[in-house]
C-alpha positions in Angstrom: 0.6 -5.4 -35.7 1.9 -2.6 -33.5 3.1 -3.6 -30.1 1.3 -2.1 -27.3 2.0 1.1 -25.7 3.8 1.2 -22.0 2.5 3.8 -19.9 4.2 3.8 -16.6 3.0 5.3 -13.1 5.2 5.3 -10.1 3.3 5.5 -6.5 5.6 6.0 -3.5 3.9 4.3 -0.1 4.5 5.4 3.3 4.6 9.3 2.3 4.2 10.7 5.8 6.1 8.2 7.7 8.8 10.9 8.4 10.3 13.8 7.0 13.6 12.5 5.7 11.4 9.6 3.7 9.2 12.5 2.4 11.8 14.5 1.3 13.4 11.7 -0.7 9.8 10.8 -2.1 9.1 14.5 -3.4 12.7 14.6 -4.7 11.7 11.3 -7.0 8.7 13.3 -8.0 10.0 16.0 -8.8 12.9 14.0 -11.3 10.0 12.1 -12.8 10.5 8.6 -10.9 7.7 8.9 -9.0 4.2 10.0 -10.1 2.1 9.9 -7.0 1.9 9.2 -3.5 0.1 6.9 -0.9 -0.3 8.6 2.0 -0.1 7.6 5.8 -2.3 10.0 7.6 -1.6 8.5 11.1 2.2 9.0 10.2 4.0 11.8 12.4 4.5 13.7 9.3 1.3 13.5 7.9 0.7 17.2 7.7 3.7 18.3 6.4 3.6 15.7 3.9 0.0 16.6 2.7 1.2 20.3 2.5 4.4 18.8 -0.1 1.8 17.2 -1.8 -0.5 20.8 -2.5 2.7 22.7 -2.8 4.1 20.2 -5.8 0.7 19.2 -6.8 1.7 15.5 -6.0 -1.6 13.0 -7.2 -2.2 11.8 -3.8 -4.0 8.7 -2.1 -4.4 7.2 1.1 -1.9 4.4 2.6 -4.7 2.7 5.0 -3.0 1.8 7.8 -4.7 -0.4 10.5 -1.4 -2.4 11.9 1.2 0.6 12.9 1.1 3.3 14.6 -2.0 4.5 16.7 -5.6 4.8 15.2 -7.4 8.3 14.0 -10.9 7.3 14.8 -12.5 6.3 17.9 -10.1 3.2 18.9 -7.8 6.1 19.4 -10.2 7.2 22.9 -10.7 3.9 24.1 -10.7 -0.2 24.1 -10.8 -1.4 20.9 -9.7 -4.9 19.0 -7.9 -2.6 16.8 -5.2 -1.9 19.5 -3.0 -3.1 22.3 -2.7 -1.9 25.5 -0.3 1.1 24.9 -3.0 2.1 22.5 -0.8 1.3 19.0 -2.1 -1.2 16.6 -1.0 -4.6 16.8 1.8 -4.9 13.9 1.9 -6.1 11.2 2.1 -9.9 12.2 -0.2 -9.4 15.4 -3.0 -7.7 13.2 -2.9 -10.7 11.1 -3.3 -13.4 13.7 -6.0 -11.4 15.5 -7.9 -11.5 12.6 -7.5 -14.9 11.8 -8.5 -15.5 15.5 -11.6 -13.8 14.7 -10.8 -11.2 17.7 -10.9 -8.1 15.2 -14.4 -6.2 15.3 -15.0 -5.5 11.9 -17.0 -2.7 12.8 -14.4 -1.1 14.6 -12.4 -1.5 11.0 -14.6 0.3 9.3 -14.8 3.1 11.9 -10.9 3.5 11.7 -11.2 3.1 7.6 -13.7 6.0 7.7 -11.8 8.1 9.9 -8.8 7.7 8.0 -10.7 8.5 4.6 -12.1 11.5 6.9 -8.7 12.6 7.9 -7.3 12.6 4.6 -9.7 15.0 3.3 -9.0 17.6 6.2 -5.6 17.4 4.7 -5.8 17.4 1.3 -9.3 18.9 1.2 -10.4 16.3 -1.5 -10.9 12.9 -1.9 -8.1 10.3 -2.3 -7.2 9.4 -6.1 -7.1 5.6 -5.0 -6.7 4.0 -1.8 -4.7 1.1 -0.4 -3.4 -1.1 2.4 -0.4 -0.4 4.5 1.3 -3.9 4.9 -1.7 -5.1 2.3 -4.0 -5.3 5.1 -7.0 -3.9 3.1 -7.1 -7.7 1.7 -7.4 -9.9 4.7 -10.6 -12.0 5.1 -13.6 -10.1 6.3 -11.2 -6.4 6.5 -11.2 -6.8 2.6 -15.1 -6.5 2.6 -15.7 -3.8 5.1 -12.6 -2.0 3.3 -14.7 -2.4 -0.4 -17.8 -0.9 1.4 -16.0 1.6 2.4 -14.3 2.9 -0.8 -17.8 2.5 -2.3 -19.3 4.9 0.1 -16.9 7.2 -0.4 -16.9 6.9 -4.4 -12.9 5.8 -4.4 -12.7 3.3 -7.2 -9.2 2.6 -7.6 -7.2 0.0 -5.4 -4.1 -2.8 -5.1 -4.6 -6.1 -5.6 -1.0 -7.5 -4.3 -1.0 -11.1 -6.9 2.6 -11.4 -8.2 3.3 -14.3 -10.4 6.9 -16.3 -9.8 7.6 -15.3 -6.3 8.2 -18.7 -5.5 10.9 -18.9 -7.5 12.6 -16.1 -6.0 16.1 -17.6 -4.7 16.8 -13.9 -3.0 14.0 -13.8 -1.0 14.5 -15.1 2.5 12.1 -17.5 4.3 10.0 -15.4 6.0 9.1 -12.9 2.8 8.2 -16.1 1.1 6.1 -17.5 3.4 4.4 -13.7 3.9 4.0 -14.0 -0.2 2.2 -17.0 0.0 -0.1 -16.1 2.7 -1.0 -13.1 0.7 -1.5 -14.6 -2.6 -4.3 -16.7 -1.2 -6.0 -13.7 0.9 -5.7 -11.2 -2.6 -7.5 -14.4 -4.3 -10.4 -14.2 -1.8 -10.6 -10.3 -2.3 -11.6 -10.7 -5.4 -15.0 -11.1 -5.2 -15.4 -8.2 -2.5 -13.9 -6.0 -4.4 -15.7 -6.7 -7.6 -18.7 -6.5 -5.8 -18.5 -3.2 -4.6 -17.1 -2.0 -8.2 -13.2 -1.7 -7.3 -10.7 -1.7 -10.0 -7.0 -2.3 -9.6 -3.8 -3.5 -11.3 -3.9 -6.6 -13.8 -0.7 -7.5 -12.8 1.0 -6.9 -9.6 4.9 -6.5 -9.0 6.1 -5.8 -5.4 6.6 -8.8 -3.4 9.8 -10.4 -5.2 11.3 -6.8 -5.0 11.3 -6.6 -0.8 14.2 -7.3 1.2 18.1 -6.4 2.0 18.7 -8.5 -1.4 16.9 -6.3 -3.8 18.6 -5.0 -6.8 17.6 -2.5 -9.6 18.5 -5.4 -11.5 16.5 -7.7 -9.6 13.6 -4.9 -10.1 13.7 -5.0 -13.7 13.8 -8.8 -14.0 10.7 -8.9 -12.2 8.9 -6.3 -14.1 9.9 -8.1 -17.2 8.9 -11.3 -15.9 5.5 -10.1 -14.8 5.1 -8.4 -18.4 5.7 -11.8 -20.3 2.6 -13.2 -21.5 0.9 -9.9 -20.8 1.1 -8.1 -23.8 -3.3 -7.6 -24.5 -4.5 -4.1 -24.4 -5.3 -3.2 -20.7 -2.6 -5.0 -18.7 -0.9 -3.4 -15.9 2.0 -4.4 -13.5 2.8 -3.0 -10.0 6.4 -2.6 -8.4 7.4 -1.6 -4.8 11.1 -1.5 -4.4 13.2 -0.3 -1.1 15.7 2.2 -1.0 18.6 1.7 1.2 18.7 1.9 5.0 18.7 4.5 7.0 18.2 5.5 10.6 14.8 7.3 11.1 12.8 8.5 13.9 9.7 5.9 14.8 7.6 8.9 15.9 3.6 8.3 14.8 4.4 4.9 13.2 6.3 2.6 15.1 7.3 -1.2 14.4 7.8 -0.4 10.9 8.6 -4.0 8.9 10.3 -2.3 6.2 11.8 1.0 8.3 15.2 0.8 6.6 13.6 1.9 3.2 13.6 5.6 2.2 10.4 5.2 0.8 8.1 2.2 -1.0 7.2 2.3 -4.6 4.4 1.3 -6.6 4.7 1.4 -10.0 1.6 0.7 -12.5 2.7 -0.5 -15.9 -0.3 0.3 -18.0 -0.5 -1.5 -21.8 -3.1 0.8 -24.5 -3.0 0.2 -28.2 -0.6 3.0 -29.7 
């Protein structure tokens, strides 16, 4: 029996974060290393990034952001459970703590998601090819349900489910990254029900948590991808990969408190196995 054919799709996250990062993403796309992007519509360079996507015909999805920078919806103009006293989102862990404490009003989450989808259409002139969550906010309890509802309402079918096998065995990950991965696994598992109910689809295998941080290397990326594909030779299997790039000094305009501000771009790689 012939081995399944592997198709690799690489989506760079955080498009629109800043011009220097966007230049690196476009360079990778033109070189064939990246095949699509996820756009931060509240990023400081969202407008110029959208122009780059149109110019180079880059398949583009929405990187829904509820944790960094300023909102684009009604929360931007007044008091909201999504923002702090200075008008910025609550940050990667701040938003998670607020969700856990029941302090986030889910109707306001829906409003912000709809506003970001609308802003995406204004920038690109079409719907996103996919929608995922910046820092995986889209799988948080409660948030995952309104996220799925919003995507179903606008006709977007594809998202991301950040479940990666074998992360606990990655000795190079620092303790905070391992703890975050463990909590994320629980949230992502619980999000499956709402995602299925609202007709969303996602990669069957995800790689990205084990390839984060300062100890990431090309060798470890390949190790993670190989590990993810072991035992996944059935047609239709996919894997996702989220590598990082070397540290750069970037202006934090529009989006602040970036937990991986040293990376030139994030990337999500999807490997699809199909009958050859």
